[in-house]
C-alpha positions in Angstrom: 13.6 -19.0 3.3 15.1 -16.4 5.6 14.0 -16.6 9.2 15.6 -13.4 10.3 13.3 -10.6 11.4 12.3 -8.0 8.7 13.0 -4.3 9.2 10.9 -2.6 11.8 7.5 -1.5 10.6 5.0 1.0 11.8 2.7 -0.3 14.5 -0.6 -2.0 13.7 0.6 -4.4 11.0 -0.3 -8.1 11.6 2.8 -10.2 11.5 1.1 -13.0 9.6 0.3 -10.9 6.6 3.1 -8.3 6.4 4.2 -7.4 2.8 4.2 -10.9 1.3 7.5 -11.8 3.0 6.6 -15.4 3.6 7.1 -15.3 7.3 7.0 -18.4 9.5 3.7 -18.3 11.4 4.1 -18.8 15.1 7.1 -21.1 14.4 4.7 -23.6 12.8 6.6 -24.1 9.6 3.9 -22.5 7.5 4.7 -20.0 4.8 2.1 -17.4 4.4 1.8 -16.4 0.8 -0.1 -13.4 -0.8 -3.3 -13.6 -2.6 -3.3 -13.5 -6.4 -5.8 -14.4 -9.1 -6.3 -13.6 -12.8 -9.5 -13.5 -15.0 -10.8 -12.3 -18.4 -13.8 -10.4 -19.7 -16.9 -11.9 -18.1 -14.8 -14.8 -17.0 -16.5 -17.7 -15.2 -14.4 -20.8 -15.6 -10.8 -21.0 -14.4 -9.7 -21.6 -18.1 -10.8 -18.0 -18.8 -7.7 -16.7 -17.1 -5.2 -15.2 -19.5 -4.1 -11.8 -18.0 -4.2 -10.3 -21.5 -3.8 -6.5 -20.9 -3.3 -5.5 -24.6 -5.7 -8.0 -26.2 -3.2 -9.6 -28.4 -4.1 -13.2 -27.4 -0.9 -13.9 -25.3 -0.8 -14.3 -21.6 0.9 -11.4 -19.8 2.7 -11.6 -16.4 1.9 -9.3 -13.5 4.3 -9.5 -10.6 3.9 -7.6 -7.3 6.9 -6.3 -5.4 5.4 -5.0 -2.2 8.7 -4.7 -0.3 10.3 -2.7 -3.2 11.8 0.7 -2.5 10.3 3.6 -4.5 11.8 7.1 -4.3 13.7 6.1 -1.3 10.6 4.8 0.5 11.2 1.3 1.7 8.2 -1.0 1.3 6.3 1.5 -0.8 6.0 -1.3 -3.4 5.5 -1.6 -7.2 4.4 -4.0 -9.8 6.1 -5.2 -13.0 4.4 -6.2 -16.3 5.8 -8.5 -18.9 3.8 -8.8 -22.1 3.5 -12.1 -23.9 4.5 -12.6 -27.5 5.3 -15.4 -30.0 8.6 -15.9 -28.2 7.1 -15.4 -24.7 7.9 -12.9 -22.1 11.4 -11.3 -21.7 13.3 -8.6 -19.8 14.5 -5.1 -20.8 17.6 -6.6 -22.3 15.8 -9.3 -24.4 12.6 -7.8 -25.8 11.7 -4.6 -27.6 10.8 -1.4 -25.7 7.3 -1.4 -24.4 7.2 -5.2 -23.7 7.9 -4.6 -20.0 6.7 -1.9 -17.6 7.2 -0.9 -13.9 4.3 0.8 -12.2 4.1 2.3 -8.7 2.2 5.1 -6.9 5.0 7.4 -8.1 4.0 6.7 -11.7 2.3 9.8 -13.2 -1.5 9.3 -13.2 -1.5 6.5 -10.6 -3.6 7.6 -7.6 -1.8 8.1 -4.3 1.8 8.7 -3.3 4.6 6.2 -2.6 5.1 5.9 1.1 7.0 3.6 3.3 5.2 0.3 3.8 2.2 1.0 1.7 2.8 -2.5 0.3 1.6 -1.6 -3.2 1.5 -5.0 -4.9 0.8 -7.1 -1.8 -2.0 -8.7 -3.9 -2.6 -8.6 -7.6 -5.4 -9.9 -9.9 -6.7 -9.5 -13.4 -10.2 -9.1 -14.9 -12.1 -7.0 -17.4 -13.9 -4.8 -15.0 -15.2 -2.3 -17.6 -16.1 -4.9 -20.2 -14.1 -3.4 -23.0 -12.3 -6.6 -24.0 -9.0 -5.7 -22.4 -8.0 -7.2 -19.1 -7.4 -4.8 -16.2 -4.8 -5.1 -13.5 -5.9 -4.9 -9.9 -3.3 -4.0 -7.3 -3.8 -4.1 -3.5 -1.9 -1.8 -1.1 -3.1 -3.0 2.3 -0.6 -0.8 4.1 -1.9 2.4 2.7 -3.0 5.1 5.2 -6.3 6.8 4.4 -5.8 10.3 5.9 -5.0 9.7 9.6 -6.3 6.1 9.5 -3.3 3.8 9.6 -3.1 0.7 7.4 -6.7 1.2 6.2 -5.7 -0.1 2.8 -6.5 0.8 -0.8 -6.9 -1.0 -4.2 -5.8 0.5 -7.5 -7.1 -0.6 -10.9 -5.0 0.0 -14.0 -7.3 -0.4 -17.1 -6.0 -2.4 -20.0 -6.0 -1.1 -23.6 -4.6 -1.9 -27.1 -1.3 -0.4 -25.8 -1.5 -2.5 -22.6 -1.5 -1.1 -19.0 -0.8 2.5 -18.3 -1.7 5.4 -16.1 -4.0 7.0 -18.6 -7.1 5.3 -17.1 -7.0 4.3 -13.4 -9.3 3.9 -10.5 -8.9 3.7 -6.8 -11.3 2.1 -4.3 -11.3 1.9 -0.5 -13.7 0.5 2.1 -16.9 2.5 2.6 -15.6 3.4 6.1 -11.8 3.0 6.2 -10.7 1.4 9.5 -7.3 1.4 11.2 -5.5 -1.9 10.7 -8.2 -3.3 8.3 -5.7 -3.7 5.5 -8.3 -3.5 2.7 -6.7 -5.0 -0.4 -5.1 -7.9 1.5 -6.6 -10.1 -1.2 -8.3 -9.4 -4.5 -10.1 -11.4 -7.3 -12.1 -10.6 -10.4 -14.7 -12.7 -12.3 -18.3 -12.7 -13.4 -20.2 -13.8 -10.2 -23.6 -12.2 -11.0 -26.1 -11.7 -13.8 -26.1 -8.0 -13.1 -23.2 -7.3 -15.4 -21.5 -8.9 -18.4 -18.1 -7.8 -17.2 -16.2 -9.0 -14.2 -16.9 -7.9 -10.6 -14.1 -7.0 -8.2 -13.9 -8.7 -4.8 -11.6 -7.2 -2.1 -10.7 -8.9 1.2 -9.6 -7.3 4.4 -8.9 -8.2 8.0 -11.9 -6.6 9.6 -15.2 -6.9 7.6 -14.5 -9.7 5.2 -15.3 -9.3 1.5 -16.3 -6.2 -0.4 -17.9 -6.5 -3.9 -17.6 -3.8 -6.5 -19.3 -3.5 -9.9 -18.3 -1.1 -12.7 -21.2 1.2 -13.7 -21.2 4.5 -15.6 -17.5 4.8 -15.5 -17.1 4.1 -11.8 -16.5 1.1 -9.6 -19.3 1.0 -7.1 -19.6 -1.0 -3.8 -22.6 -3.3 -4.2 -22.3 -5.4 -1.0 -20.2 -7.1 1.6 -20.1 -10.8 2.7 -19.4 -11.9 6.2 -20.9 -15.4 6.8 -18.5 -18.3 7.2 -18.5 -21.3 9.5 -15.0 -20.5 10.8 -13.2 -17.3 11.7 -9.9 -17.2 9.8 -7.4 -14.7 8.4 -7.8 -14.5 4.6 -4.7 -15.4 2.6 -5.8 -16.6 -0.8 -8.7 -16.0 -3.3 -9.4 -18.1 -6.3 -12.4 -18.5 -8.7 -13.8 -21.1 -11.0 -17.2 -22.4 -12.2 -17.2 -25.5 -9.9 -21.0 -26.2 -10.5 -21.0 -25.2 -14.2 -24.0 -22.9 -13.9 -22.4 -20.2 -16.0 -21.4 -18.0 -13.1 -18.0 -17.9 -11.4 -17.7 -19.1 -7.8 -15.3 -17.8 -5.2 -13.1 -19.6 -2.7 -11.5 -17.5 0.1 -8.8 -19.4 2.1 -6.7 -18.6 5.1 -5.7 -19.8 8.6 -7.0 -19.6 12.1 -5.8 -16.5 13.9 -5.6 -18.6 17.1 -3.8 -21.5 15.5 -1.9 -20.8 12.2 -1.5 -24.6 11.6 -5.2 -24.8 10.9 -6.3 -23.7 7.4 -9.8 -23.4 6.0 -11.5 -22.4 2.8 -14.9 -20.7 2.5 -16.9 -21.4 -0.7 -19.1 -18.7 -2.1 -21.2 -19.7 -5.2 -22.0 -17.3 -7.9 -25.5 -16.9 -9.5 -28.0 -14.5 -11.0 -28.2 -12.6 -7.7 -24.4 -12.7 -7.0 -22.2 -14.4 -4.4 -23.7 -16.5 -1.6 -21.8 -18.3 1.2 -22.3 -22.0 1.0 -19.9 -23.9 3.2 -16.4 -24.3 4.6 -13.8 -26.7 3.2 -10.9 -28.2 4.9 -7.4 -26.9 3.9 -6.4 -24.0 1.8 -3.5 -21.7 2.6 -2.7 -22.0 -1.1 -5.5 -22.4 -3.6 -5.9 -22.7 -7.4 -8.6 -23.8 -9.8 -8.9 -25.6 -13.2 -10.5 -28.6 -15.0 -8.1 -31.4 -14.1 -10.3 -34.3 -15.4 -11.7 -32.4 -18.4 -15.4 -33.0 -17.4 -16.4 -29.4 -17.9 -16.5 -28.6 -14.1 -13.7 -26.7 -12.6 -11.8 -28.4 -9.7 -10.4 -26.8 -6.6 -6.9 -27.5 -5.4 -6.0 -26.4 -1.8 -2.6 -26.5 -0.1 -2.1 -27.4 3.6 1.7 -26.8 4.1 1.7 -28.2 7.7 -0.5 -29.1 10.6 -0.4 -31.2 13.7 -2.8 -33.7 12.0 -0.4 -34.1 9.1 2.4 -34.9 11.5 0.3 -37.7 12.9 -0.6 -38.9 9.4 3.0 -39.1 8.3 2.8 -36.1 5.9 4.5 -33.4 8.0 5.9 -31.8 4.8 2.5 -30.7 3.7 -0.5 -31.8 1.7 -2.6 -30.7 -1.3 -6.2 -31.6 -1.6 -8.3 -31.8 -4.8 -12.0 -31.1 -4.5 -13.5 -32.2 -7.8 -16.3 -30.0 -9.2 -19.8 -31.3 -9.9 -23.4 -30.4 -10.0 -23.3 -29.4 -6.3 -19.9 -27.7 -6.5 -16.7 -28.9 -4.9 -17.1 -32.3 -3.3 -16.9 -32.7 0.5 -14.3 -35.5 0.4 -11.0 -34.2 -1.2 -8.4 -36.4 -2.7 -5.2 -35.8 -0.6 -1.7 -35.9 -2.0 1.8 -35.5 -0.4 5.4 -36.3 -1.2 4.7 -39.7 0.3 2.0 -40.5 -2.3 3.0 -43.3 -4.7 4.8 -41.9 -7.7 5.4 -38.4 -6.3 9.1 -37.6 -6.3 10.8 -37.0 -2.9 9.7 -37.6 0.7 7.7 -35.5 3.1 9.8 -33.8 5.8 8.8 -31.4 8.5 9.0 -27.8 7.2 8.9 -28.6 3.5 5.8 -26.4 3.1 4.7 -28.6 0.1 1.6 -26.8 -1.3 2.4 -23.3 0.0 1.6 -22.1 -3.5 -0.3 -23.8 -6.4 -1.1 -23.1 -10.0 -3.4 -25.1 -12.4 -3.2 -25.0 -16.2 -2.5 -27.3 -19.2 1.3 -27.8 -19.6 1.5 -30.3 -22.4 -1.6 -29.3 -24.5 -3.6 -32.5 -23.9 -6.6 -30.6 -22.6 -6.2 -31.7 -19.0 -5.1 -29.1 -16.5 -2.0 -30.0 -14.6 -1.0 -28.8 -11.1 2.2 -27.0 -10.1 3.1 -27.3 -6.4 5.6 -25.1 -4.7 7.5 -26.2 -1.6 9.7 -23.2 -0.5 10.8 -25.0 2.7 12.1 -28.0 0.9 15.8 -28.9 1.8 17.9 -29.8 -1.2 20.4 -32.3 0.1 21.8 -30.6 3.2 20.8 -27.1 2.0 18.0 -25.9 4.3 14.9 -24.2 2.8 16.4 -24.0 -0.7 12.9 -24.8 -2.1 11.6 -26.9 -5.0 8.6 -27.3 -7.4 6.6 -30.3 -8.5 4.2 -30.9 -11.4 1.4 -33.4 -11.1 -0.6 -34.3 -14.2 -4.3 -34.1 -15.1 -6.1 -37.0 -16.6 -9.5 -38.4 -17.3 -9.4 -40.1 -13.9 -8.3 -36.8 -12.2 -4.9 -35.9 -10.7 -2.2 -38.5 -11.2 1.4 -39.0 -10.3 2.1 -40.7 -13.7 4.7 -38.5 -15.4 5.2 -36.4 -12.2 8.2 -34.0 -12.3 10.2 -32.1 -9.7 12.8 -29.4 -10.0 15.1 -27.3 -7.9 18.0 -25.0 -8.5 20.4 -28.0 -8.5 18.5 -29.8 -11.3 20.5 -30.1 -14.5 20.0 -27.0 -16.9 18.2 -25.0 -14.2 20.2 -21.7 -13.7 21.7 -21.0 -10.3 22.6 -23.1 -7.2 20.4 -24.2 -4.4 21.2 -22.0 -1.3 19.8 -21.9 2.2 16.7 -19.7 2.6 16.2 -19.1 -1.2 12.6 -20.4 -0.9 12.5 -21.4 -4.5 8.8 -22.2 -5.3 7.4 -19.7 -2.9 5.2 -18.6 -5.8 4.4 -20.6 -8.9 2.4 -19.7 -12.0 1.6 -21.7 -15.1 1.0 -19.3 -18.1 1.1 -19.7 -21.9 3.0 -16.5 -22.7 4.0 -17.6 -26.2 0.6 -18.8 -27.3 1.6 -22.4 -28.3 -1.2 -24.0 -26.2 1.2 -25.1 -23.4 1.7 -23.3 -20.1 5.2 -22.6 -19.1 6.2 -22.5 -15.4 7.2 -19.3 -13.6 8.8 -20.1 -10.2 10.1 -17.5 -7.8 12.7 -17.5 -5.0 12.1 -14.4 -2.9 15.0 -15.3 -0.7 17.5 -15.4 -3.5 20.6 -13.2 -3.1 20.0 -12.4 0.5 16.4 -11.3 -0.1 16.7 -9.5 -3.4 14.6 -12.3 -5.0 14.5 -13.7 -8.5 12.2 -15.6 -11.0 12.7 -18.6 -13.2 10.9 -19.7 -16.4 10.8 -23.3 -17.4 9.5 -23.9 -20.9 6.7 -26.5 -21.7 6.9 -29.4 -24.1 4.7 -32.3 -25.2 5.8 -34.4 -22.2 5.7 -31.7 -19.6 8.1 -29.0 -18.3 11.6 -28.6 -19.6 14.7 -27.6 -17.6 16.6 -27.3 -20.8 16.1 -23.8 -22.1 15.0 -22.4 -18.7 16.3 -19.0 -17.6 16.1 -16.6 -14.7 16.1 -12.9 -14.0 15.8 -10.5 -11.0 14.2 -7.1 -10.5 17.2 -5.2 -11.9 16.3 -6.7 -15.3 13.0 -4.8 -15.1 13.0 -2.1 -12.4 16.7 -1.4 -11.9 16.5 -1.8 -8.2 16.5 -5.2 -6.5 18.0 -4.6 -3.1 16.0 -6.5 -0.5 12.9 -6.3 -2.7 12.1 -10.0 -2.4 11.2 -10.0 -6.1 8.8 -12.8 -6.9 7.0 -12.7 -3.6 3.7 -12.1 -5.5 2.7 -13.4 -8.9 -0.6 -13.0 -10.6 -2.5 -16.4 -10.7 
């Protein structure tokens, strides 16, 4: 991970959340990652996630490139789309025309105009907001100016169809009263939280008010409420959903860090119900979050990442922790099960600055019905190579998360393309997705620092016994967008 300062930005942008560049927060060794989440029509449980924009039954991949240059405007940002198929996703050179797409505010039909540091793609999510059976892409641009209001922020919806995503049907939403520096669209999520609609609702986070909830009605996304109440004041960084209490409505977890002490992270639980989202309680940990049914009991489980804190130093887990809150009748339990690289059976050893748990993804890798957990550690040193980054896979089981059969990979692992280099930050984003429809989720892992900040992505196939390095491959933004220079490709991946 690069620790050099990014190019100068216009005033008013909070350093901790600028353009998904995984900055070190206050020198604390924490990597701040962007918010991303995926859902499906009327989705409630985490297993409903499939990001299927064209309705063909294969997972599609949505990647945000908020630091990408568009029409000469640095940091205007764009998103890339790769459609799943029997052989999985590919690039322009490996799949037929129409199986990939690049969309920005310069794309005809997309609301707005590409401007420097709009950060289009800072957050991405998926859900069927209009209830037509095709997933829609939600794209946050928290750096967007609204008139003379700087960094007010905006969210764009690209509606899915049989042909996939396009600019034929789009929508744009802002805060009811745009505010300077609010960065509306910093985080986004979609799921069915309420009985008021059979489709998914849209939740948008910002730095000022908190959460804004929108419902699709009569062809328009309408603001139906805001949510403020939490036990702690924190800067939102991640949103994830799942049905943790199995009541048939999705629940929402908003996670972030204290603005006064970025080593302290918290998560706020909002439960869904007939009347919509209600704040319930705060949970310890959660710069990175993900959800899935790890023990196959029908309740979604919540996994939170705590990449570093002073408490972890004292407990001998300076490299970071992940905590598993198991779902149940009352929702996520109050006593999480904590894991680190020092846990028995987990490969490696915890070291200061590893940022183990900076990003997480939960899905079934080997097809046994239990959701597994991918753990990114972009600050991991590989040998003497600082901050090269690595990824772990821990397995789900009837007893819950287990280190039995645990795996770890980095760019020096046999058959993984590339070479571990300083500041690559491999594993800054991880995503488990079944893009070839075989019932097993492959791993997408990114290294935004690859090639001096151009960024790149890797795909590791899935097999009966877990992830496979053999057959893995990598690509950068030039394979899709034609422009990779300092774009930090892979800084945002739909979860």
